[in-house]
SEKOL-340408 format. One record per atom (N, C-alpha, C): x, y, z. Coordinates in Angstrom, 3 decimals. Each point is the difference from the previous one (the first is absolute). Layout:
% residues N
+----------+----------+----------+
|        X |        Y |        Z |
+----------+----------+----------+
|        X |        Y |        Z |
...
+----------+----------+----------+
//
This chain:
% residues 159
+----------+----------+----------+
|        X |        Y |        Z |
+----------+----------+----------+
|   -9.478 |    4.283 |   23.041 |
|    1.320 |    0.540 |   -0.233 |
|    1.061 |   -1.018 |    0.388 |
|   -0.212 |   -0.639 |    1.134 |
|    0.952 |   -0.985 |    0.491 |
|    0.030 |   -1.221 |   -0.932 |
|   -1.153 |   -0.368 |   -0.533 |
|   -0.075 |   -1.144 |   -0.908 |
|    0.736 |    0.301 |   -1.306 |
|   -0.098 |    1.234 |   -0.470 |
|    0.694 |    0.382 |   -1.233 |
|    1.506 |   -0.043 |    0.201 |
|    0.478 |    0.460 |    1.143 |
|    1.434 |   -0.037 |    0.295 |
|    0.489 |   -1.440 |    0.092 |
|   -0.781 |   -0.850 |    0.619 |
|    0.368 |   -1.411 |    0.124 |
|    0.043 |   -0.666 |   -1.379 |
|   -0.962 |    0.316 |   -0.842 |
|   -0.034 |   -0.542 |   -1.354 |
|    1.214 |    0.476 |   -0.798 |
|    0.366 |    1.263 |    0.123 |
|    1.150 |    0.547 |   -0.707 |
|    1.294 |   -0.669 |    0.461 |
|    0.146 |   -0.211 |    1.293 |
|    1.201 |   -0.655 |    0.528 |
|    0.076 |   -1.453 |   -0.463 |
|   -1.126 |   -0.680 |   -0.049 |
|   -0.029 |   -1.382 |   -0.461 |
|    0.389 |   -0.080 |   -1.476 |
|   -0.491 |    0.922 |   -0.801 |
|    0.347 |    0.026 |   -1.424 |
|    1.481 |    0.283 |   -0.191 |
|    0.560 |    0.918 |    0.784 |
|    1.422 |    0.330 |   -0.109 |
|    0.869 |   -1.196 |    0.351 |
|   -0.352 |   -0.712 |    1.053 |
|    0.757 |   -1.192 |    0.388 |
|   -0.121 |   -1.070 |   -1.079 |
|   -1.181 |   -0.169 |   -0.549 |
|   -0.207 |   -0.995 |   -1.051 |
|    0.809 |    0.301 |   -1.250 |
|    0.051 |    1.255 |   -0.407 |
|    0.762 |    0.372 |   -1.184 |
|    1.496 |   -0.129 |    0.223 |
|    0.478 |    0.311 |    1.191 |
|    1.434 |   -0.106 |    0.256 |
|    0.442 |   -1.459 |    0.047 |
|   -0.876 |   -0.891 |    0.381 |
|    0.353 |   -1.411 |    0.084 |
|    0.051 |   -0.671 |   -1.370 |
|   -0.695 |    0.540 |   -0.994 |
|   -0.045 |   -0.652 |   -1.309 |
|    1.107 |    0.463 |   -0.926 |
|    0.854 |    0.918 |    0.428 |
|    1.085 |    0.486 |   -0.846 |
|   -0.427 |    1.082 |   -0.962 |
|   -1.137 |    0.635 |    0.231 |
|   -0.519 |    1.060 |   -0.867 |
|    0.939 |    1.201 |    0.026 |
|    0.373 |    0.489 |   -1.173 |
|    0.785 |    1.226 |   -0.124 |
|   -0.730 |    0.917 |   -0.966 |
|   -0.305 |    1.214 |    0.392 |
|   -0.693 |    0.906 |   -0.908 |
|    0.816 |    0.269 |   -1.262 |
|   -0.676 |    0.117 |   -1.133 |
|    0.665 |    0.261 |   -1.269 |
|    0.755 |    1.316 |    0.036 |
|   -0.529 |    0.983 |    0.696 |
|    0.620 |    1.320 |    0.048 |
|    0.853 |    0.176 |    1.248 |
|    0.543 |   -1.061 |    0.536 |
|    0.830 |    0.076 |    1.193 |
|    1.264 |    0.794 |   -0.300 |
|    0.599 |    0.546 |    1.025 |
|    1.182 |    0.852 |   -0.159 |
|    1.147 |   -0.737 |   -0.681 |
|    0.165 |   -1.284 |    0.260 |
|    1.103 |   -0.746 |   -0.579 |
|   -0.030 |   -0.058 |   -1.510 |
|   -1.163 |   -0.028 |   -0.589 |
|   -0.099 |   -0.073 |   -1.456 |
|   -0.208 |    1.380 |   -0.594 |
|   -1.058 |    0.674 |    0.386 |
|   -0.365 |    1.267 |   -0.625 |
|    0.958 |    1.119 |    0.370 |
|    0.557 |   -0.034 |    1.193 |
|    0.820 |    1.117 |    0.456 |
|    1.388 |    0.041 |   -0.575 |
|    0.705 |   -1.131 |   -0.004 |
|    1.407 |    0.035 |   -0.375 |
|    0.267 |   -0.573 |   -1.378 |
|   -0.431 |   -1.217 |   -0.253 |
|    0.330 |   -0.643 |   -1.268 |
|   -0.624 |    0.700 |   -1.199 |
|   -1.251 |    0.355 |    0.093 |
|   -0.713 |    0.581 |   -1.138 |
|    0.482 |    1.415 |   -0.296 |
|    0.369 |    0.731 |    1.014 |
|    0.423 |    1.382 |   -0.219 |
|    1.407 |    0.088 |   -0.585 |
|    0.691 |   -1.130 |   -0.115 |
|    1.353 |    0.000 |   -0.548 |
|    0.083 |   -0.787 |   -1.300 |
|   -1.030 |    0.150 |   -0.826 |
|   -0.044 |   -0.662 |   -1.304 |
|    0.260 |    1.041 |   -1.087 |
|    0.923 |   -0.319 |   -0.900 |
|    0.258 |    0.852 |   -1.164 |
|   -0.938 |   -0.439 |   -1.120 |
|   -0.765 |    0.931 |   -0.549 |
|   -1.012 |   -0.310 |   -1.012 |
|    0.518 |    0.403 |   -1.378 |
|    0.011 |   -0.954 |   -0.942 |
|    0.410 |    0.247 |   -1.385 |
|   -1.180 |   -0.258 |   -0.921 |
|   -0.365 |    1.011 |   -0.773 |
|   -1.098 |   -0.114 |   -0.963 |
|    0.486 |    0.510 |   -1.360 |
|   -0.757 |   -0.239 |   -1.064 |
|    0.390 |    0.519 |   -1.314 |
|    0.082 |    1.531 |   -0.005 |
|    0.830 |    0.526 |   -0.884 |
|    0.182 |    1.455 |   -0.100 |
|   -1.012 |    0.614 |   -0.966 |
|   -1.249 |   -0.028 |    0.383 |
|   -1.047 |    0.695 |   -0.737 |
|   -0.967 |    0.604 |    1.011 |
|   -1.010 |    0.690 |   -0.480 |
|   -0.914 |    0.697 |    0.902 |
|   -0.715 |   -0.962 |    0.943 |
|   -0.511 |   -1.098 |   -0.514 |
|   -0.715 |   -0.967 |    0.815 |
|    0.934 |   -0.653 |    1.020 |
|    1.213 |   -0.336 |   -0.426 |
|    0.973 |   -0.570 |    0.919 |
|    0.365 |    0.967 |    1.116 |
|    0.166 |    1.261 |   -0.359 |
|    0.313 |    1.015 |    1.010 |
|   -1.139 |    0.136 |    1.006 |
|   -1.233 |    0.073 |   -0.486 |
|   -1.149 |    0.145 |    0.905 |
|   -0.150 |   -1.233 |    0.904 |
|    0.258 |   -1.183 |   -0.545 |
|   -0.068 |   -1.211 |    0.809 |
|    1.083 |    0.008 |    1.072 |
|    1.229 |    0.367 |   -0.372 |
|    1.087 |    0.059 |    0.978 |
|   -0.318 |    1.009 |    1.103 |
|   -0.516 |    1.149 |   -0.388 |
|   -0.357 |    1.038 |    0.969 |
|   -1.084 |   -0.492 |    0.971 |
|   -1.044 |   -0.616 |   -0.532 |
|   -1.087 |   -0.521 |    0.830 |
|    0.483 |   -1.133 |    0.909 |
|    0.851 |   -0.864 |   -0.537 |
|    0.489 |   -1.138 |    0.773 |
|    0.952 |    0.440 |    1.110 |
|    0.848 |    0.961 |   -0.284 |
|    0.898 |    0.510 |    1.045 |
|   -0.798 |    0.654 |    1.124 |
|   -1.086 |    0.665 |   -0.349 |
|   -0.874 |    0.574 |    1.036 |
|   -0.701 |   -1.109 |    0.791 |
|   -0.501 |   -1.023 |   -0.694 |
|   -0.721 |   -1.084 |    0.670 |
|    0.915 |   -0.794 |    0.924 |
|    1.258 |   -0.152 |   -0.384 |
|    0.949 |   -0.748 |    0.816 |
|    0.720 |    0.877 |    1.022 |
|   -0.212 |    1.302 |   -0.056 |
|    0.684 |    0.955 |    0.887 |
|    1.509 |   -0.187 |   -0.099 |
|    0.517 |    0.042 |   -1.224 |
|    1.417 |   -0.236 |   -0.246 |
|    0.835 |    1.080 |    0.671 |
|    1.013 |   -0.445 |    0.723 |
|    0.932 |    0.883 |    0.688 |
|    1.214 |    0.187 |   -0.903 |
|    0.096 |    1.132 |   -0.673 |
|    1.079 |    0.234 |   -0.955 |
|    1.346 |    0.256 |    0.678 |
|   -0.012 |    0.335 |    1.285 |
|    1.261 |    0.268 |    0.690 |
|    0.684 |   -1.277 |    0.462 |
|   -0.706 |   -1.120 |    0.027 |
|    0.586 |   -1.282 |    0.410 |
|    0.389 |   -0.802 |   -1.239 |
|    1.033 |   -0.800 |    0.142 |
|    0.438 |   -0.849 |   -1.112 |
|   -1.040 |   -1.090 |   -0.246 |
|   -0.344 |   -0.237 |   -1.270 |
|   -1.013 |   -1.026 |   -0.282 |
|    0.507 |   -1.403 |    0.314 |
|   -0.894 |   -0.830 |    0.521 |
|    0.343 |   -1.395 |    0.302 |
|   -0.542 |   -0.956 |   -1.045 |
|   -0.930 |    0.447 |   -0.816 |
|   -0.591 |   -0.815 |   -1.061 |
|   -0.251 |    0.880 |   -1.218 |
|   -0.134 |   -0.652 |   -1.150 |
|   -0.291 |    0.696 |   -1.247 |
|   -1.285 |   -0.563 |   -0.592 |
|   -0.899 |    0.899 |   -0.356 |
|   -1.260 |   -0.376 |   -0.628 |
|    0.045 |    0.439 |   -1.459 |
|    0.035 |   -0.967 |   -0.908 |
|   -0.004 |    0.283 |   -1.433 |
|   -1.395 |   -0.268 |   -0.538 |
|   -0.527 |    0.975 |   -0.740 |
|   -1.368 |   -0.101 |   -0.522 |
|    0.013 |    0.222 |   -1.503 |
|   -0.632 |   -0.911 |   -0.726 |
|   -0.219 |    0.138 |   -1.435 |
|   -1.473 |    0.322 |   -0.200 |
|   -0.296 |    1.046 |   -0.755 |
|   -1.367 |    0.479 |   -0.159 |
|   -0.430 |   -0.134 |   -1.460 |
|   -1.194 |   -0.543 |   -0.203 |
|   -0.623 |   -0.059 |   -1.324 |
|   -1.382 |    0.624 |    0.115 |
|   -0.364 |    0.804 |   -0.982 |
|   -1.334 |    0.602 |    0.029 |
|   -0.689 |   -0.208 |   -1.337 |
|   -1.313 |   -0.096 |    0.063 |
|   -0.811 |   -0.164 |   -1.205 |
|   -1.252 |    0.856 |    0.156 |
|   -0.351 |    0.685 |   -1.066 |
|   -1.186 |    0.861 |    0.004 |
|   -0.995 |   -0.544 |   -1.016 |
|   -1.249 |   -0.124 |    0.457 |
|   -1.041 |   -0.572 |   -0.856 |
|   -1.187 |    0.953 |   -0.040 |
|   -0.495 |    0.322 |   -1.178 |
|   -1.169 |    0.874 |   -0.079 |
|   -1.271 |   -0.722 |    0.433 |
|   -0.852 |    0.724 |    0.698 |
|   -1.293 |   -0.528 |    0.443 |
|   -1.096 |    0.921 |   -0.514 |
|   -1.079 |   -0.555 |   -0.428 |
|   -1.116 |    0.825 |   -0.480 |
|    0.358 |    0.714 |   -1.294 |
|   -0.958 |    0.211 |   -0.821 |
|    0.228 |    0.675 |   -1.283 |
|   -1.053 |    1.070 |   -0.225 |
|    0.459 |    1.109 |   -0.515 |
|   -0.924 |    1.053 |   -0.423 |
|   -0.464 |   -0.311 |   -1.424 |
|   -0.867 |    0.816 |   -0.481 |
|   -0.531 |   -0.204 |   -1.357 |
|    1.089 |    0.174 |   -1.059 |
|    1.046 |    0.796 |    0.330 |
|    1.105 |    0.181 |   -0.951 |
|    1.123 |   -1.027 |    0.222 |
|   -0.277 |   -1.058 |    0.750 |
|    0.908 |   -1.117 |    0.250 |
|    1.242 |    0.392 |    0.813 |
|   -0.143 |    0.970 |    0.881 |
|    1.064 |    0.335 |    0.941 |
|   -0.395 |   -0.491 |    1.392 |
|    0.987 |   -0.274 |    0.815 |
|   -0.248 |   -0.567 |    1.327 |
|   -0.559 |    1.058 |    0.950 |
|   -0.884 |   -0.420 |    0.895 |
|   -0.524 |    0.896 |    1.031 |
|    0.767 |   -0.166 |    1.308 |
|    0.584 |   -1.168 |    0.201 |
|    0.810 |   -0.289 |    1.190 |
|    1.163 |   -0.878 |   -0.412 |
|    1.004 |   -0.034 |    0.855 |
|    1.129 |   -0.895 |   -0.198 |
|    0.226 |   -0.811 |    1.264 |
|    0.475 |   -1.216 |   -0.192 |
|    0.382 |   -0.855 |    1.110 |
|    1.520 |   -0.150 |   -0.056 |
|    0.652 |    0.366 |    1.084 |
|    1.454 |   -0.094 |    0.092 |
|    0.342 |   -1.143 |    0.949 |
|    0.726 |   -0.983 |   -0.498 |
|    0.435 |   -1.125 |    0.812 |
|    1.515 |    0.074 |    0.120 |
|    0.478 |    0.040 |    1.232 |
|    1.440 |    0.079 |    0.267 |
|    0.403 |   -1.246 |    0.777 |
|    0.994 |   -0.692 |   -0.520 |
|    0.502 |   -1.239 |    0.606 |
|    1.419 |    0.250 |    0.474 |
|    0.278 |   -0.335 |    1.257 |
|    1.327 |    0.198 |    0.574 |
|    0.543 |   -1.341 |    0.485 |
|    1.113 |   -0.429 |   -0.593 |
|    0.705 |   -1.199 |    0.457 |
|    1.140 |    0.481 |    0.885 |
|    0.051 |   -0.493 |    1.239 |
|    1.004 |    0.493 |    0.950 |
|    0.870 |   -1.119 |    0.543 |
|    1.237 |    0.385 |    0.330 |
|    0.959 |   -0.922 |    0.591 |
|    0.713 |    0.736 |    1.122 |
|   -0.004 |   -0.593 |    1.186 |
|    0.665 |    0.568 |    1.169 |
|    1.230 |   -0.847 |    0.301 |
|    1.183 |    0.620 |   -0.085 |
|    1.244 |   -0.717 |    0.229 |
|    0.758 |    0.605 |    1.166 |
|    0.819 |   -0.825 |    0.588 |
|    0.842 |    0.407 |    1.114 |
|    1.434 |    0.056 |   -0.504 |
|    0.770 |    1.055 |    0.334 |
|    1.369 |    0.094 |   -0.522 |
|    0.900 |   -1.121 |    0.513 |
|   -0.328 |   -0.585 |    1.146 |
|    0.803 |   -1.084 |    0.552 |
|   -0.278 |   -1.344 |   -0.644 |
|   -0.861 |   -0.043 |   -0.969 |
|   -0.357 |   -1.258 |   -0.647 |
|   -1.340 |   -0.502 |    0.501 |
|   -0.193 |   -1.265 |   -0.115 |
|   -1.274 |   -0.573 |    0.400 |
|   -0.955 |   -0.041 |   -1.175 |
|   -1.101 |   -0.689 |    0.208 |
|   -0.995 |   -0.134 |   -1.053 |
|   -0.787 |    1.289 |   -0.156 |
|   -0.130 |    0.490 |   -1.235 |
|   -0.850 |    1.176 |   -0.202 |
|   -1.470 |   -0.354 |    0.140 |
|   -0.771 |    0.983 |    0.369 |
|   -1.446 |   -0.150 |    0.129 |
|   -0.629 |    0.850 |   -1.094 |
|   -1.082 |   -0.472 |   -0.585 |
|   -0.618 |    0.771 |   -1.062 |
|   -1.458 |   -0.314 |   -0.172 |
|   -0.593 |    0.718 |   -0.912 |
|   -1.404 |   -0.190 |   -0.291 |
|   -0.454 |    0.939 |   -1.094 |
|   -1.283 |   -0.038 |   -0.272 |
|   -0.610 |    0.844 |   -1.027 |
|   -1.286 |    0.569 |    0.561 |
|   -0.220 |    1.272 |   -0.216 |
|   -1.247 |    0.661 |    0.388 |
|   -0.538 |    0.763 |   -1.200 |
|   -1.300 |    0.143 |   -0.049 |
|   -0.654 |    0.703 |   -1.101 |
|   -1.012 |    0.978 |    0.563 |
|   -0.023 |    1.194 |   -0.573 |
|   -0.994 |    1.006 |    0.362 |
|   -0.701 |    0.451 |   -1.275 |
|   -1.307 |    0.144 |    0.088 |
|   -0.796 |    0.448 |   -1.142 |
|   -0.837 |    1.197 |    0.418 |
|    0.084 |    1.069 |   -0.778 |
|   -0.799 |    1.208 |    0.247 |
|   -0.631 |    0.423 |   -1.319 |
|   -1.055 |    0.778 |    0.092 |
|   -0.623 |    0.570 |   -1.194 |
|   -0.026 |    1.514 |    0.125 |
|   -0.052 |    0.647 |   -1.141 |
|   -0.116 |    1.456 |   -0.012 |
|   -0.770 |    0.425 |   -1.248 |
|   -0.605 |    1.166 |    0.096 |
|   -0.822 |    0.511 |   -1.098 |
|    0.875 |    0.559 |   -1.109 |
|   -0.440 |   -0.204 |   -1.220 |
|    0.683 |    0.577 |   -1.153 |
|   -0.513 |    1.415 |   -0.202 |
|    0.894 |    0.899 |   -0.328 |
|   -0.379 |    1.399 |   -0.210 |
|    0.292 |    0.395 |   -1.442 |
|   -0.754 |    0.961 |   -0.482 |
|    0.197 |    0.478 |   -1.368 |
|    1.179 |    0.965 |   -0.109 |
|    0.211 |    0.806 |    1.020 |
|    1.087 |    0.977 |   -0.017 |
|    1.328 |   -0.706 |    0.281 |
|    1.051 |    0.344 |   -0.729 |
|    1.284 |   -0.696 |    0.158 |
|    0.573 |    0.098 |    1.413 |
|   -0.026 |    1.179 |    0.608 |
|    0.565 |    0.143 |    1.342 |
|   -0.793 |   -0.823 |    1.013 |
|   -1.313 |    0.023 |   -0.116 |
|   -0.840 |   -0.768 |    0.920 |
|    0.226 |   -1.500 |   -0.178 |
|    0.229 |   -0.444 |   -1.225 |
|    0.254 |   -1.417 |   -0.248 |
|    1.323 |   -0.435 |    0.641 |
|    1.026 |    0.836 |   -0.116 |
|    1.299 |   -0.308 |    0.610 |
|   -0.119 |   -0.004 |    1.520 |
|   -0.696 |    0.985 |    0.545 |
|   -0.182 |    0.081 |    1.456 |
|   -0.767 |   -1.210 |    0.524 |
|   -1.023 |   -0.444 |   -0.729 |
|   -0.774 |   -1.173 |    0.426 |
|    0.864 |   -1.262 |   -0.035 |
|    0.807 |   -0.152 |   -1.040 |
|    0.873 |   -1.164 |   -0.096 |
|    1.037 |    0.002 |    1.126 |
|    0.584 |    1.152 |    0.284 |
|    0.989 |    0.081 |    1.084 |
|   -0.634 |   -0.254 |    1.358 |
|   -1.225 |    0.471 |    0.193 |
|   -0.704 |   -0.271 |    1.247 |
|   -0.258 |   -1.503 |    0.147 |
|   -0.363 |   -0.662 |   -1.084 |
|   -0.190 |   -1.445 |    0.033 |
|    1.293 |   -0.724 |    0.354 |
|    1.126 |    0.446 |   -0.560 |
|    1.291 |   -0.594 |    0.332 |
|    0.340 |    0.216 |    1.468 |
|   -0.278 |    1.182 |    0.518 |
|    0.275 |    0.301 |    1.408 |
|   -0.827 |   -0.894 |    0.925 |
|   -1.275 |   -0.188 |   -0.338 |
|   -0.857 |   -0.859 |    0.827 |
|    0.440 |   -1.456 |   -0.070 |
|    0.419 |   -0.441 |   -1.190 |
|    0.491 |   -1.374 |   -0.143 |
|    1.297 |   -0.189 |    0.803 |
|    0.885 |    0.989 |   -0.020 |
|    1.246 |   -0.082 |    0.764 |
|   -0.285 |   -0.054 |    1.495 |
|   -0.963 |    0.776 |    0.472 |
|   -0.357 |   -0.019 |    1.421 |
|   -0.583 |   -1.351 |    0.393 |
|   -0.863 |   -0.568 |   -0.840 |
|   -0.565 |   -1.326 |    0.272 |
|    1.093 |   -1.066 |    0.036 |
|    0.910 |    0.048 |   -0.975 |
|    1.086 |   -0.969 |   -0.038 |
|    0.912 |    0.129 |    1.214 |
|    0.273 |    1.221 |    0.429 |
|    0.856 |    0.207 |    1.171 |
|   -0.615 |   -0.647 |    1.234 |
|   -1.310 |    0.149 |    0.180 |
|   -0.668 |   -0.643 |    1.145 |
|    0.083 |   -1.519 |   -0.100 |
|   -0.253 |   -0.541 |   -1.182 |
|    0.054 |   -1.449 |   -0.185 |
|    1.419 |   -0.541 |    0.196 |
|    0.992 |    0.701 |   -0.538 |
|    1.383 |   -0.440 |    0.142 |
|    0.456 |    0.073 |    1.451 |
|   -0.421 |    1.010 |    0.723 |
|    0.357 |    0.125 |    1.418 |
|   -0.512 |   -1.208 |    0.782 |
|   -1.225 |   -0.393 |   -0.263 |
|   -0.567 |   -1.170 |    0.687 |
|    0.782 |   -1.256 |   -0.360 |
|    0.338 |   -0.180 |   -1.284 |
|    0.775 |   -1.169 |   -0.422 |
|    1.366 |   -0.037 |    0.670 |
|    0.656 |    1.140 |    0.066 |
|    1.338 |    0.074 |    0.594 |
|   -0.065 |   -0.284 |    1.496 |
|   -0.969 |    0.592 |    0.669 |
|   -0.158 |   -0.256 |    1.435 |
|   -0.285 |   -1.481 |    0.263 |
|   -0.832 |   -0.584 |   -0.821 |
|   -0.322 |   -1.420 |    0.156 |
|    1.255 |   -0.856 |   -0.226 |
|    0.787 |    0.336 |   -1.033 |
|    1.211 |   -0.780 |   -0.300 |
|    1.033 |    0.129 |    1.123 |
|    0.166 |    1.195 |    0.533 |
|    0.988 |    0.193 |    1.062 |
|   -0.455 |   -0.589 |    1.322 |
|   -1.296 |    0.007 |    0.264 |
|   -0.478 |   -0.542 |    1.273 |
|    0.047 |   -1.524 |    0.029 |
|    0.018 |   -0.641 |   -1.180 |
|    0.042 |   -1.462 |   -0.030 |
|    1.422 |   -0.529 |    0.122 |
|    0.981 |    0.866 |   -0.058 |
|    1.406 |   -0.438 |    0.106 |
|    0.437 |   -0.093 |    1.435 |
+----------+----------+----------+
//
């Protein structure tokens, strides 16, 4: 037990001496990220992405935003597998998000591109087909929100 405590203290001293700062430290994740205004396209996929991203960033709507995140979204759907009647059995949905994070006071904007790919089953019934496609969009938006959050945290922590 004593050896484990000594090892833990040695590791803590070593990390503090090298300038290590956790990615999720309060300075980045707590204040800067929660005050980002998110702008996405005005369609269903853009809305779902904005909703997922605001949740992932824990956006504080009562505080004035200090940065603006603009996102351009492109999606492509590709059929996978074929039935005997030449209809698709599955679809692959690829969603690409190009993002730019700007500060109202000026400075260089930060940006990047992330891509999420999901698949979903094709259904014969019209309602089931729409529900499957929307579920695929929701999963792609959730994946993109996680990827964008990591990119934003990385960009802000390097400044």
